[in-house]
Each structure stands twice: as C-alpha cells, then as structure tokens.
Phi, psi and omega in degrees: 000132181280155176291148182280348183286124177274132177260098187276102181276166180277006182298137180231131173267110185299330181288349182259027174071027177084003177289149178272116179248135179230164176304132181291140181285344186255322188234125175294141179084005178242155175235160184221153172225140182254133182234148174293134177286144182293151178286158176292152176292158178306134179089350178270151179296156177249090182298327184303321183297318179286332188265006169120333179216155178252012181231058182296159179231163171234157183232129177254135184237141176208168175296144175301150186308327180270047186265213191284329182292144180291126181292143179086351179245120182294147178290160177292335180179188179224136179253130175251122184259136177237124183282181179252197180284145185051051188203168174196173181278119173219355187279080180302327181293332175295313176300318182297319180297319179295315183291322178295336176276001176095011180253145171282161185221133171228152174230152176237129167264113188286171181306140180063023179219149173055225181298340183274346181286138173239147192306333181278359180262150174282116187297134173068009183285141169208159172235012175200121184294347178293341174298308179292329175297321176298320179294320175298316178300322178295320179293322177296322177297320176298316180300317181291329176291322179286324187227072182291154171067023172232159179298148175242122176248150176248131174245122187222142185243134169056242177303322176299328178293322175297313180299313184295323179297315180291323177295316180296322176297315182294333182248030184291337180269322183211131172089358182277182182282163174269346173200154182225126177242121182248118183261102182049060184290147182274067186277340182208154181294308178051213175266098186221183180284351182274132184286159173265124179237139181301144183305318184296313180296316183295319179300317180295313181296317181298329181275322189255331182214067190297337181271006177301128178281121179258348176196145175206157180162167182289158174257101177298324178303308181296319179297321181293328181288333191289131182301323180298339179257012181098002178278191186262348196234141172264130174206163181282115185283358169274346182251333172229102198261117174301334177278001174084167174242123183303143175274126183249155188300315181297319179296313182297320178297320179294319180296314181296323177296317179294318179293327176296323177295319178298321183297336179276355178097137177246171180231053179299131190271350183252168174297141183234132170248124177246119177247145177208162177294163181283332184220153170253159179202173183287143178273070181229146181297336181271008177282112183292345181255024183303331184268007182217022178223158168278110181259013180248312183240165178271110183295334177294322178294320177299313183298323180291320186278331189304316182299339181276005182283335182178189183275342186233079184237127174251127181247127181234136175256139183239101180301139178082002183273158174258187186304307173272106185303327182285353178248016181283177173300167192303312185294306178295328177296314179298320179297318180293312182297323177294318179295320180296309183292325176295318177300316180298315181296324185273330192244339183274091182233147176255000000 
C-alpha cells in the first residue's frame, strides 16, 4: 500500500497548460495535479465548514505523457471519469480500454474524496451536489485544455452519475459534454443501502446538525471486490472502505433533492448511454449471487428514471454485472467496455 502523502514536485508539463503534474501516488504510469475546489455560489451552503476545512481541493489524474496513446497523433476525443460514493479512481483497465479505442482519459477525485480527501475532512460529505458538479466542470476544463478541438465525453459511476447527469443538464446549451456514459447511476433511492428517513426529520437534521449519522455499516460489496479478500481488484482501503462511509443527514438531504430534480425530467442535450446490471440483490456475505448482481442500487429504479434524462438516451442491461460495471467479472466487464467505447465512437460528435 502506498503512503497517502503526496510529494508535489515542481515538474510542469508545458502541454498541460502550465498545470503541475506529479507521479500519481496510487497508480504507476499515471500523473496527478491538485487544484483548489471552487467556492460555493452566494446563498449556497458551505459544506466545507461543516466537514472540517474551508479550502477543499480536487485532483485530476491522467496517464503519463509517454503513455498508451500514439505520440504525434491527436486522440479521437477525451473521456473524463467521475467516481461514486466511497470510491475513487483506481481502475487502470478502464483508462486502458478508453485509450486503446483511441481516446484520451482523465479522472477526477472530487473534494473530500479519494486523493483529494484529507484526514481532518469528513469523507465524501456534501450538502449540495453542485459542489461535485463544479469539480467535474473543472476537470472537463482541464481535458479541453489538454485536448482542444476534440469531443469530450463524461463517464460517471453511481453517485457520480447523478452529479454528471445534473451537470450535463445545466450545461446543455454551452460547455457540456459531447456524450455522457452513466455506469449504474444513483438516479433514485429505490431499494438501496441508503436509509429512508422521514422528510420532516431529515430537513431538521440537515439544517441544524448536518453531520448527524443516519446510517452506517460495512460495505460487503467493497469487501468482496478487494483482492486481499479473494476479489479481483487492488485498491486503497482508506479511500474505498470495506467498512463503509457513514451516511450523514446533510448528504442524504442533498442527494434526495438532486434525485427529485431528476424525477421531474432533464433535458440533457447530448447522447446518453445508461448501463446497469441485470439484477439487484442483497449486500450480504451469504448472497450466493454477490458476484453477478448490483448489491448497492435497485436496477429497476435506474431503468425507470433513465429515459427521462433527455431525448437521446440508450439504456443497456448487462447480465452478470455488479454495481460498478467496469469491476464486474470478465465477460460482463468486457461487454460493458465494448458497448461504452462503441457508443463513444458512434455518438460523440461535434
């Protein structure tokens, strides 16, 4: 396991618009840059104050310049990846699939999450999803600076899918993506790991005690994925925690507000691909189908909400897949990655 301390060297990649890129602490062959997260707009809550610091940061990660893409040949486009709750970017194979298809790849670890989290901060906390949307927008700006005049697609998972959908809707006229791929997006509560709290109680808690824990417990899903437990994937368990990240009142209120907006219908202006597992199941160690079901979200809720995201939405179900389609067993994972890259090639046009 690598140390969490980032050693920020003065090295600068001139092709990256003057940003300081250093060797990534998590993935060999990747570099990272840390940026100050934007302040909230007037009248918006300041989650940072409640969550431990008032100077949050975001981190953008990409392949080192001497990476998989052929030098001297511009990419077909660039994909910006946004992770979910209790998550961060570690799926090197996702980047490889995108790059092998001729696209550049960047990922963002949003404020108080992943590489951007600092120990005095409450991990993953927000009280307005527009905070993470701002971080996504900053990463897209970096992508466009690195790769001008090519399509920009956003790939977002779970909580990141909810954020990305609302961001794409808000930027449907100017500055939004040329394509959007949502991997098991958290569009509705449905039957999920998030508890149901009465609206009245939640409103009071979110206003007066936003960091109140309304639910906590281990993530059997995350534990099952971990190579040390017999799973397929290596990841930093301080950034993706098998013991879970507590659900807090302010966060849950913000999520429910965002999902209510989605329920009224969005007008995303670009083509959208929504992928989800074929079945949901309980997040319990005694679930014999733990490796072939979404044990985090209700796939029926995703399927119901997805068509309302815009006029051009394709919904695909992937049998045998888990919650993060890109972390599934080999066959459903390959099917998802092939569908994603084919969608980008066919639909992401400027």
